[in-house]
N, C-alpha and C positions, 0 to 999 in steps of 0.2 A: 663116639670118639672122633675128635678132630684130627686132620692130617698134621697139625702142628704139635700134637702130643707125641713126645719121643717114645719110641717102641724099642724094647730090648731086642738085640739080635744075638747070634751065636758069639759075636765078638764083644758083647756088652752094649751099653748105651752109647752108640757112636757120637751122637750129638753132644752129650754131656762129656764124653771122653775127650773129644777133640776141640771143643768150643774155644778154649784158651789158645791152643796151638793155631787154630784157624784165624783167630783175631790177630795174633802176632804175625802170622804169615801175610795176611792181607795188609796189615800196617806196613810191612816191609815192601810189599808191591806198590802200595800207594806212595810211599816215600821215594821209591826209585822211579816210578813211572808217572806219578802225578795225575794230570788230566787225562791220560790215556785210559785210566780206570774210570769208566763212566758211572757205574752204579754197582753196589754190592748188596746182595740179598742173603741174609743169614737164616739158618734154620731156627725154628720157633717163631721168629719175627715174621717169616714168610712161609708159605706152604712148600717147603723143600727139605730134603734130607741131608743136604750138603750145601756149602756156600755156593752161590752163583755170582760170578764176577763178570760184569759186562765190560768189554774192552773195545776200544776203537780199532777198526780193521787195520789201520796202518801200523799198529803196535802189537797185534796179536802174536806174531812170531816171536818177538822179543820177550813179551810177557810170559808166554808159555815156555820158551827156552829157559827163562829165569826160574820158573816153577820147577822145571825138570832138573836143572843143574844146582840151583841154590836152595830149593825148598824140599828136594827129595821126591818129587812126583815123577817117578821113573817109568811109568807104564801108561800109555795112551789106551784107555779102556774103550772109548768110542768117539767117533766124529760123525755127526749127522746134522740134519737141518730140520727146521719146522717152517711151514708156510703160515704166516700170521696175517694173511689177507683178511680184511681190507685195510690194515694198518699201512701208513706211509712207508715205514721200514718193514717191507714185506717178509723178509726171511730172517731167521735167527740160526746162525751156525753154532752148533753145540759141541764142545770139547769136554770130555770127562777124563780126568787124570787120576791115577792112584799111586800111592806110595806103597811099594811092595814090602818095605820094612815095617811100616806102622799101620798099614791097612787103611789109612786115611784117604778120602777121596775129595776132589774139588771139581767144580764145573765152571767152565768159561763159556761165554756167549758173545757173539759178534752180530750186531744188527746191520742188515743190508737192505737198501732199496732195490727195486726191480732194476736189473741190468748192472748192478755194481758187482765188482769182483773182490775176493779176499785173497791175501797171499797164501801160497801153499805152505804146509808144515812138513813137506816131505824131506826137507833138509834137516829138520830137527828129529823127526821120526820117519824113517823110510817106509814104514807100514802105513803111514797116512796116505800114501799114494793111492791105494785101492779104495780106501774109505772116501777120499775126495772124488774119485771117479764115480763112486756110487751116488754121492750127493749131486754131482753134475748130471748123471744119467736120470735120476729120479726127480730132481728139482730144477735143473738148469742153471745152477749157481756155478760160476766159473772161478777157478783158483789160479791166480796169476803166478807164473813161474813154474807151474806143474810140468813135470817131464813128459807126460803122455796122457793128456786129458781127452779121453774118448769113452764111449759107452762101455759098460762092464756087465750090465744085466740085460739090457734090451738089445734087440737086433739093431745093427748099425743103420738100417733103413728106417727105423722108427721115427715118427714125427711127434715132437712134444715131449713132455716130462710128466709121467703119470702120477706123481705125488703132489703136484700143485693143486690147490683148491679149485682152480678154474679149469682143470682138465676134465673133459666130459666123462661121466660115470660109465658110459658105454662106448668109450673111445677105442673100440677094437680095431686092430690093424692086422689083417691076414696077409701073409706072404706065401704064395703058392710054391715058391722055390726056396731052397736053403740059402742061408746068408752066404754071399760070395766070400771066398778066401782072400784075405789080405796078404798078398805075396811078400810084402816087406816084413811081416811077422814070421814068415817061414824061415827066413834067413838069419834070425836071431838065435 
């Protein structure tokens, strides 16, 4: 069986169930945002279980806010990244949204070159704050406008970002003392 073959789930065949709705929603986004939508990959045509919409980094907040308010994708399921090295556009920031009323899901991606930043989504979804911190910690991708972009998983003294493809496999860092307490965090 090929990954492009739709598989029935507990909710039915999602690809066949939402195909028309997805096409309509994507058409609305393309009409509103035009060239900000760089590419669309649909299920069956591509090996994916939901549409993937590639968005220019400058427009990602507006496009995702539109999906939330106008298209009913009211839950940010995940925000993560992939390291696509050796591609020129090294990172892909991945946003998965879900409509709680229809159970439909949609995926947005933003391509970034090394050193580029992407705007924070924490104004659209406050919960994106922690997920963006995790992406920063593991991949080193910065989110411009983020209220508190600092490590969340690794020790503050850690050097590097462990999920990058160029991070050494045995890049152990041992700290013989506990991480120092950040005094400004105690007063909050």
